[in-house]
VEXTORSE-91520 format. One record per residue: x, y, z of N, C-alpha, C in turn. Coordinates in steps of 0.001 Angstrom, whole numbers, plus 500000, padded with zeros to 6 digits. Layout:
residues N
XYZXYZXYZ ...
end
This chain:
residues 431
941433563647060265940775562429059781941016562288058279 941509561130057864941828560917056466940565560725055627 940633561247054393939473561129053499939199559680053139 940250558863053120940101557466052732939143556721053663 939287556933054955938442556193055890936991556653055806 936787557927055449935415558419055285934724557685054136 935458557494053045934904556767051896934599555322052275 935519554684052982935322553295053382934147553145054348 933981554117055243932851554070056182931534554164055422 931482555032054416930267555154053610929960553843052889 931011553175052367930815551908051665930319550826052623 930949550732053801930542549731054776929157550020055338 928792551292055397927442551651055840926408551151054836 926736551251053550925828550728052521925708549217052634 926828548542052933926788547090053111925954546723054333 926127547479055415925331547233056612923853547467056375 923548548421055501922146548703055180921478547475054579 922198546737053754921643545516053161921303544497054236 922199544364055229921933543440056333920724543896057136 920590545209057343919451545749058072918139545539057334 918183545605056010916973545336055219916528543897055410 917495542989055396917182541565055562916549541309056926 917180541795057994916647541549059337915312542251059548 915130543390058901913887544126059062912710543490058353 912966542883057202911881542332056394911547540886056737 912450540185057417912196538793057787911753538736059247 910492538392059516910000538359060889910815537411061765 911096537855062989911780537005063954913279537157063976 913869537783062943915315537989062928915591539426063332 916102539608064545916369540951065054917776541369064659 917983542665064569919300543171064185920346542816065234 919934542625066491920887542193067517921483540836067177 920654539968066578921136538656066163922193538788065082 921951539677064113922931539899063053924233540447063615 924125541391064561925314541976065163926143540917065884 925455540030066581926156538956067296926856538016066309 926198537753065171926808536899064152928051537572063570 927998538894063376929166539619062870930333539539063848 930012539575065148931063539463066156931708538078066099 930884537050065933931410535685065839932288535531064590 931866536176063500932596536074062235933685537123062094 933995537818063188934958538925063136936304538531062522 936896537381062886938201537031062299938171536951060767 937145536279060218937078536158058761936755537494058109 935882538292058749935553539609058203936768540524058288 937569540363059316938804541143059464939707540898058272 939858539633057913940718539295056778940175539867055475 938853539806055300938243540318054063938416541825053943 938107542549055017938207544009054978939654544453054833 940564543730055458941987544090055386942550543935053980 941848543193053127942331543010051762942176544264050909 941310545191051336941131546417050553941283547685051392 941465547556052701941614548735053560942705548484054584 943216549559055149944225549471056201943670548632057357 944403547596057813943911546756058921943541547554060166 944156548715060359943829549540061529942410550093061453 941850550133060241940495550658060055939409549619060371 939787548352060431938794547279060482937773547440061603 938183547685062868937164547822063925936156548934063653 936632550063063145935741551181062861934807550850061705 935345550219060668934524549904059500933455548875059824 933824547849060594932835546842060962931786547439061903 932205548335062782931253549011063676930279549868062885 930774550554061868929887551378061036928887550505060293 929307549316059911928408548369059246927276547960060189 927620547686061448926623547272062433925671548409062765 926211549615062962925364550777063265924398551038062118 924889550964060892924037551171059724922922550132059665 923255548871059931922245547813059923921167548083060957 921563548575062129920610548882063190919656550001062775 920203551023062116919373552146061677918383551704060602 918865551005059585917991550577058490916929549601059000 917298548739059934916318547831060543915174548614061166 915486549743061830914437550541062468913482551138061450 913947551366060225913086551861059149912225550740058575 912871549651058188912240548631057356911368547666058153 911689547453059435910953546457060219909475546791060363 909114548052060140907705548412060264906869547866059113 907489547633057963906737547186056785906061545830057028 906787544767057435906077543514057720905144543617058915 905431544544059842904539544709060990903155545170060557 903099546132059660901799546676059272901079545760058285 901819545077057405901163544273056380900868542844056813 901597542320057787901375540942058217900909540848059662 901060541925060434900660541885061834901673541224062744 902882540963062251903943540367063070904846541485063568 904838541792064877905535542975065367907014542750065652 907771543822065535909131543878066041909052544540067413 909986544234068318909863544731069676909897546253069777 910416546940068759910490548394068814909302549098068172 908418548359067490907283549041066861905953548404067231 905900547809068428904667547175068887903515548165068900 903752549361069449902666550328069607902176550875068275 903075551089067332902657551655066050902078550614065107 902264549318065419901720548258064569900199548301064545 899578548552065701898118548483065799897421549579064991 897784550865065135897152551867064253897517551668062792 898710551114062533899101550844061153898224549782060523 897870548768061286897008547709060738895603548235060488 895145549172061314893825549781061063893830550542059745 894918551264059492895022551974058216895063550986057053 895733549858057253895805548835056208894411548342055837 893569548094056824892219547590056568891337548640055906 891750549900055933891043550971055230891652551242053859 892606550400053444893251550597052150894332551656052179 894823551990053366895809553072053514897110552571054135 897494551349053778898719550789054332899950551606054005 899993552188052803901158552977052419901229554295053187 900084554792053648900128555986054500900869555652055796 900596554469056335901291554035057546902790553885057289 903146553271056156904557553074055835905257554408055636 904627555309054893905241556617054655905382557415055951 904374557326056817904450558033058101905604557492058939 905753556176058942906852555563059682908201555957059100 908306555932057775909582556244057123910002557686057366 909062558625057228909428560031057426909692560304058900 908966559635059792909232559793061219910622559316061584 911009558162061046912346557626061308913423558530060728 913180559051059519914171559932058888914367561209059704 913275561810060124913368563036060929914039562743062266 913656561635062885914243561283064166915733561030064064 916141560268063054917553559952062898918400561167062578 917968561972061616918766563132061211918766564223062281 917659564413062971917621565401064051918560564992065182 918562563696065492919451563202066545920911563380066162 921241563174064881922618563386064425923027564847064615 922116565779064319922446567201064406922678567673065840 922012567048066796922180567484068191923148566581068950 923735565591068271924559564599068955925784565207069625 926501566066068937927739566632069492927457567501070725 926538568484070629926262569269071851925680568442072988 924865567438072668924299566603073726925390565750074371 926327565271073585927444564518074144928236565396075117 928427566654074753929148567592075631928418567747076963 927095567902076919926316568049078150926389566783079005 926330565633078343926411564375079071927744564225079788 928812564653079135930141564560079726930353565559080856 929474566541080932929655567605081924928497567672082920 928049566522083377927109566483084489925734565936084199 925233566125082974923884565676082674923768564152082751 924826563443082329924794561990082356924625561438083765 925354562005084708925243561553086093923870561801086676 923286562946086332921943563261086842920909562283086292 920973562009085011920019561080084408920168559683084995 921402559292085283921632557981085894920932557873087237 920887558997087973920316558974089321918796558874089324 918153559198088212916689559187088190916129558055087328 916972557095086980916540555997086111915350555247086683 915422554889087968914344554114088586913021554865088554 913087556168088811911877556988088815911258557021087421 912087557179086403911591557230085025910915555918084649 911501554802085057910912553498084742909552553324085412 909436553757086676908153553647087375907100554535086729 907492555730086332906551556629085650906085556019084337 907014555334083636906651554709082362905608553614082566 905719552841083665904730551796083951903370552422084234 903369553480085052902114554173085359901506554757084091 902370555321083232901887555897081978901230554850081100 901773553641081136901212552559080337899790552236080788 899560552256082094898216551973082627897267553139082344 897746554364082567896894555540082391896600555853080926 897305555169080017897025555403078599895683554821078181 895043554016079051893705553488078788892692554621078897 891971554860077819891024555984077771889579555567078004 889287554259078010887918553805078232887560553906079717 886469554592080076886085554738081487885884553392082177 886411553278083384886223552073084180887077550896083784 888054551094082884888863549982082394890293550000082937 890590550880083898891962550938084407892351549657085143 891374548994085761891671547723086416892126546681085412 891413546618084267891826545714083193893226546082082701 893458547389082549894748547852082050895882547417082977 895695547619084282896724547235085250896945545722085226 895853544954085109895972543496085081896738543031083850 896467543647082704897154543262081473898645543601081546 898958544752082150900367545126082321901079544087083182 900430543671084279901052542706085196901169541317084571 900092540871083908900122539536083298901186539465082200 901161540440081301902158540444080222903555540649080791 903656541459081869904946541663082500905504540380083079 904626539576083699905059538283084246905547537360083129 904841537382081999905263536549080873906607537013080330 906790538338080278908077538860079833909205538457080762 908931538478082062909943538073083042910327536605082866 909319535766082634909593534342082440910485534131081220 910178534845080137910958534684078909912370535245079040 912527536317079834913839536958079932914705536397081055 914081535989082158914850535606083341915058534103083489 914030533319083141914118531882083396915112531211082445 915931530310082976916868529570082116916141528477081335 915235528906080467914439527943079701915322527265078649 915309525941078594916169525229077638915568525198076233 915371526371075643914762526400074320915850526309073242 915585525479072270916510525301071153915692525121069895 915968525937068900915260525811067641915783524647066819 914991524209065870915412523122064988916504523588064029 916509524904063725917494525460062797918606526169063553 918244527096064426919210527789065284918461528376066459 919200528833067463918590529353068679918246530833068502 916963531149068619916525532530068520916256533118069893 915268533999069983914903534620071248913429534361071523 913093534121072788911697533865073150910837535111073012 911470536278072868910684537498072654909914537431071338 910434536703070372909732536590069088908371535921069246 908278534706069804906946534117069994906100534882071006 906725535499072004905970536259072996905271537449072350 906018538271071646905443539466071031904475539109069908 904809538076069144903923537673068052902609537134068597 902673536384069701901453535871070304900602536960070918 901225537905071589900471538970072251899848539943071256 900585540280070193900144541357069307899806540910067892 900510539915067365900306539541065975899168538573065741 899153537461066463898139536422066233896717536923066506 896464537710067574895105538223067759894607539039066569 895504539777065927895126540542064738894728539606063615 895490538530063430895197537574062359893874536850062609 893635536477063867892440535716064200891182536580064133 891290537826064571890116538687064664889773539406063368 890591539252062336890291539894061056889021539291060461 888268540071059696887015539578059114887219538331058262 886431537315058517886572536042057814886055536152056380 886885535716055453886472535659054061886500536983053323 886892538054054004886897539371053364888101539520052450 887960540378051479889074540694050597889828541879051168 891132541838051058891937542961051504891662544151050593 891360545328051163891086546489050319892289546839049448 892016547379048274893108547825047417893859548957048108 895165548854048125895995549844048816896332550991047869 896046552205048296896315553384047488897533554119048021 898199554846047148899386555614047516899444556861046648 899353558034047297899361559285046533900740559926046477 901770559212046948903161559691046885903418560940047713 902541561244048636902749562420049485903027562000050924 903765562851051643904031562570053049902782562887053862 902297561936054657901033562137055372901163562885056684 902388563223057091902588563905058369903541565074058190 903496565992059157904411567129059146905688566779059906 906661567669059815907938567448060496907751567363062003 906779568088062536906596568152063986906321566784064607 905615565918063879905304564595064424906569563792064690 907550563925063801908808563222064001909667563862065072 909645565209065140910474565910066117910048565619067549 908761565339067741908282565064069095908913563798069678 909325562902068804909901561659069290911379561733069601 912051562816069204913497562902069381913873562953070857 913142563751071633913451563851073059913242562511073756 912140561833073434911904560518074016912959559531073562 913398559652072306914455558775071802915746558914072588 916009560122073085917207560321073901917108559540075199 915899559470075775915700558692077003915856557207076727 915322556759075583915426555353075223916893554956075057 917681555861074478919089555564074262919924555631075523 919491556410076504920292556578077715919882555635078831 918589555617079156918149554806080295918177553334079943 918715552500080827918857551075080518917515550377080376 917359549653079259916192548800079101914920549461078641 914879550797078567913665551449078089913640551331076568 912696550554076062912589550342074627911775551470073992 911736551460072670910911552442071967909446552288072352 909028551050072607907651550801073025907355551465074356 908251551278075338908066551902076643908137553421076538 909062553908075715909169555352075525907921555941074903 907326555213073964906099555687073333904944555714074330 904889554709075207903837554681076225903969555878077158 905198556215077509905450557373078369905055558666077653 905452558790076397905155559998075631903654560173075416 902966559057075256901532559095074983900746559738076126 901314559694077341900646560280078489900600561797078381 901587562372077691901705563822077621901401564387076237 901579563565075197901349564028073827900261563167073190 899154563766072887898046563045072259898014563347070761 898202562332069959898108562487068509896733561988068069 895969562859067410894595562523067064894473561722065774 895569561537065071895533560772063827896547559641063908 896178558441063436897087557292063573898427557497062890 898433558165061723899699558345061018900668559237061798 900132560206062544901005561051063361901611560262064507 900812559390065108901342558573066195902392557596065673 902168557033064485903140556128063873904457556851063651 904394558084063132905619558866062907906335559141064215 905577559419065267906153559679066582906929558465067089 906300557291067061906944556072067561908161555716066709 908053555851065396909177555534064516910351556467064761 910045557737065008911090558705065315911843558305066575 911102557835067579911725557405068835912710556269068579 912284555279067801913117554102067567914423554421066869 914382555268065831915602555587065090916487556553065862 915893557549066502916682558487067311917392557763068444 916762556717068959917353555962070069918687555332069680 918848554955068402920118554379067955921234555400068106 920949556654067723921952557720067829922280558002069287 921262558084070123921506558401071523922172557241072258 921967556019071774922708554893072339924193555014072001 924497555560070823925881555850070461926482556885071409 925700557923071723926167558954072644926456558339074008 925561557481074475925757556814075759927034555996075758 927289555274074665928503554480074554929740555371074596 929669556528073938930822557428073900931063558122075236 930013558265076040930134558973077318930490558030078457 929754556924078546929905556043079702930528554694079382 930660554383078099931182553076077728930174551959077901 928898552304078126927854551302078351927036551111077082 926805549855076733925968549548075576924529549362076004 923632550227075531922232550160075927921407549261075023 922028548653074041921317547717073155922292546637072744 921744545568072163922601544474071727923622544913070696 923199545763069760924122546223068725925235547086069316 924897547948070270925917548804070868926903548002071713 926428546924072323927334546067073092928337545388072167 927878544994070981928785544390070006929772545429069489 929293546639069224930181547717068780931252547991069833 930844548034071083931805548254072166932858547147072193 932417545914071996933345544776072005934338544885070857 933858545264069685934723545357068510935727546498068648 935268547623069191936151548784069349937085548639070543 936859547621071360937737547390072491937528548341073647 936334548867073808936064549803074903934991550781074514 935266552054074684934267553080074395934850554144073485 933972554995072964934390556152072179934383557350073115 935539557868073439935615558928074434936002560247073798 935670561352074516936033562682074046934900563348073311 934738564674073452933623565381072848933675565454071333 934810565237070735934899565321069270935727564161068734 935523563003069325936273561817068946935995561440067496 937058561105066749936898560797065334936017559599065087 936107558588065938935287557389065760933813557731065916 933506558549066902932119558955067136931559559677065914 932346560555065323931895561289064141931673560353062965 932524559345062834932351558380061749931088557545061951 930772557237063209929534556497063477928311557355063128 928401558643063388927300559539063008927145559601061492 928275559547060787928215559495059322927477558233058873 927734557114059546927034555871059211925535556010059398 925141556687060472923707556900060729923084557723059612 923781558775059193923241559647058139923074558883056827 924103558127056440924023557338055208922895556316055305 922833555618056441921818554574056619920409555147056654 920241556351057176918910556955057267918311557186055879 919120557688054965918605557924053616918343556608052887 919219555621053074918995554317052456917758553657053062 917636553755054385916503553147055065915177553742054637 915154555049054434913921555705053991913486555159052627 914418555111051683914094554614050343913695553139050384 914410552363051211914108550930051305912720550686051888 912337551475052885911021551309053501909906551619052503 910063552704051754909034553090050776908920552039049673 910045551596049145910011550635048033909485549275048477 909928548789049621909428547501050101907955547596050466 907535548759050979906122548971051284905268548928050037 905739549573048971904997549536047709904859548118047189 905971547361047248905929545993046768904948545138047547 904951545285048864904061544486049684902609544942049528 902389546250049352901029546764049170900425546249047867 901244546206046811900747545698045539900399544219045593 901178543470046372900925542034046486899703541752047356 899612542457048467898584542137049454897179542495048964 897087543429048031895776543825047505895142542731046655 895930541752046229895443540739045303895081539418045985 895211539362047311894990538087047988893774538155048895 893203536985049155892093536868050086892620536993051509 891945537821052319892445538116053655892535536856054516 891496536012054467891502534821055302892637533882054916 892812533654053607893890532784053162895246533362053525 895383534679053385896649535319053727896949535163055222 895935535395056056896130535291057497896508533877057920 895846532883057314896171531502057650897583531137057191 897980531666056039899337531412055545900371532043056477 900107533293056878901023533977057791901100533229059121 899946532775059604899916532030060862900760530756060768 900645530059059644901436528835059449902934529153059395 903268530232058706904682530640058615905228530994059993 904412531683060790904838532056062144905151530820062969 904259529844062921904456528612063698905747527914063262 905983527858061961907196527215061451908438527979061909 908409529313061803909555530119062223909835529962063709 908772529973064517908946529811065964909557528453066270 909082527417065583909607526076065803911077525997065401 911424526596064270912803526564063791913746527349064696 913233528449065283914095529332066057914101529041067555 912971528571068091912879528428069547912343527076070000 912006526202069085911608524854069445910272524760070161 910096523685070944908822523410071609908475524468072643 909488524962073364909222526015074351908660527267073672 909189527589072521908691528742071784907245528571071367 906875527356070946905488527073070572904573527254071780 905021526789072952904218526951074175904030528423074522 905109529197074422905018530640074690904083531303073692 904180530905072427903323531478071380901856531214071681 901512529997072075900117529638072337899560530388073548 900323530408074633899847531085075851899721532588075633 900714533183074994900663534634074766899539535011073808 899213534119072863898094534386071951896773534427072718 896609533536073699895398533548074535895311534845075321 896429535247075910896453536511076664896205537689075720 896731537600074511896564538680073544895129538890073105 894280537870073283892878538003072913892054538701074001 892600538806075213891848539408076322891441540856076041 892343541724075573891920543111075311890783543208074302 890759542303073320889699542335072316888346542032072950 888317541019073806887054540650074451886672541621075560 887662542243076214887385543160077323887151544591076851 887458544871075590887251546217075065888272547220075556 889509546763075794890570547665076237891633547775075155 892537548720075341893632548892074394894649547770074554 895257547369073450896253546299073501897636546795073888 897805548108073953899111548658074293899562548241075683 898612547930076571898980547527077933899790546238077946 899664545458076890900423544215076805901918544468076634 902309545698076311903734546007076196904411546050077557 903633545790078619904245545568079930905203544393079905 905070543525078896905975542380078761907419542825078570 907626544049078086908974544577077909909390545487079056 908437546226079597908768547248080586908910546684081998 908012545791082406908053545255083768909355544502084057 909842543644083161911123542977083446912273543956083648 912292545039082858913347546039082998913262546719084358 912048547011084801911861547651086107912358546740087228 912044545453087144912504544512088168914032544407088164 914629544397086983916089544331086904916727545582087494 916096546741087268916632547983087795916677547963089324 915674547341089954915630547258091415916290545982091942 916855545189091036917523543965091458916578542899091936 915334542899091430914318541967091884914103540799090925 914924540705089897914739539619088943914964538251089593 915957538178090490916196536916091202915038536572092123 914448537607092771913315537384093654912122536855092880 911937537349091662910832536863090826911005535377090535 912229534992090188912483533591089875912250532694091089 912534533224092277912342532414093492910878532123093784 909978532955093212908558532750093416907990531664092524 908720531299091492908223530317090515908543528897090952 
end
């Protein structure tokens, strides 16, 4: 492997990190959208990159840019989730304990826990990537493929059993089914949604309505946001992040299992008694999943996420072989992006914490609510507004029923389960 391409990969990883910061900090813009835009702009980007690098390097360099953006997005997207209550699909579960810490003046503890969890998850996954790829190529991959359906069903059960309030399992099951039906409608139905600015994804208004708007509405009226303190120390140990690495491998391998679903599954077996530890666990899962999705692409040629599908398209297939040079360069991108993402998360968190301490909570919530409505309208049009309103009503049910809101993440898990069994068409026939 030439030293020149290593330098270029590091440079493109830094460029991708900037794109990941943008998608992570702006609610509603997912890194998959950025990756798709890069694919559309591939001809012009090819010409630009070829002006300073060997044209043969272009697919690898652009892929490293996309992988880096995906990693940094997993770090930074938690910051607006905790400070504004607008969730990203990969940090739905950690948003809720993070917002509780925010209301106690400990928003930066949540950000630091997320950042260190993501860093540990990403770097640990990089260190085990080569031996795990070898195992996948020698039988483990086929075995995991055979138990996918079972794992998905266990994850659904885990989501229901995660309810700890006595006598509330019926509510939990109902919320999983209701949110799951809404997720199916958004993912399966050919809804003619078109934004005023560009076409986004209905998952944005769905997740924001289920998890974000109830937080904004239920916040104390007229209260001042507590001053946010930061002691510059890491609030969690390494173990909290390491616990998420194994689950991250499942998220990266099994089709459709998101970090949210993986966290629900892990929660059944691992109980974290402090919110910051749970935040680190979920963040570790999300970042480690990017690495394991790379392993899946190198082993089976299958893209388990939108970004990996774009990478596969750009590379013209898959990364094969236990020590393939392209695979190693992608791991280098993850390592570079992990350190950039950690610093970006801490700095953006500090900036937002300093700003949010000076504003009235009610005015801030109303402003955020107005911004959400405008973004949904611009990205998904009238259909998006309808989804936002209905999901917000459903999102208020756990508050009034006294149950956990995590059951609403069935909106992501149930559609995947139906697709795994080939029942998505049957669902549509019932409507």
